[in-house]
C-alpha angles and dihedrals in degrees: 000000000000126000126208129185121201137178136208135163131231124218104274096246120117095215092050091047090051091050091049091052090047091055089051091052088063107026112184115263091235090058091049091052093049090053094049096043092053091064097263104141100175128018127174129174121202128188138202114182102316098335120105126202121192127195117196127185114193145178114268088252094059117118132178091222092057091046092049092049092050091047093052090054094048111084092195090055090049090051091050093047092049091051094046092052085066085072103030133078130189122257116253111280093020120149119251108287093007112142119166112029126208114244127218118236107233100171139025131176 
């Protein structure tokens, strides 16, 4: 099993943050299926103010490249991503179009 941690910001607006959380209380079934079918076994998103932190635990075969390719071919995932971008904003120093950024582990007990 592999573990990945990623970060992303939301637009710093209380009503937009509340809407984003409401969508994640009822994630579309097609999105849940795309996550599971990619090899992601556990996924959790945490928030503090407008900062998001995602923990993904995946099968050993999981790859971001394969997940991205499948997502680009899935119209429902593309619809979800377009909708979510109304609430999200890239972290400082992100590349053009880059959303969730992989975090570096700097400590482990």
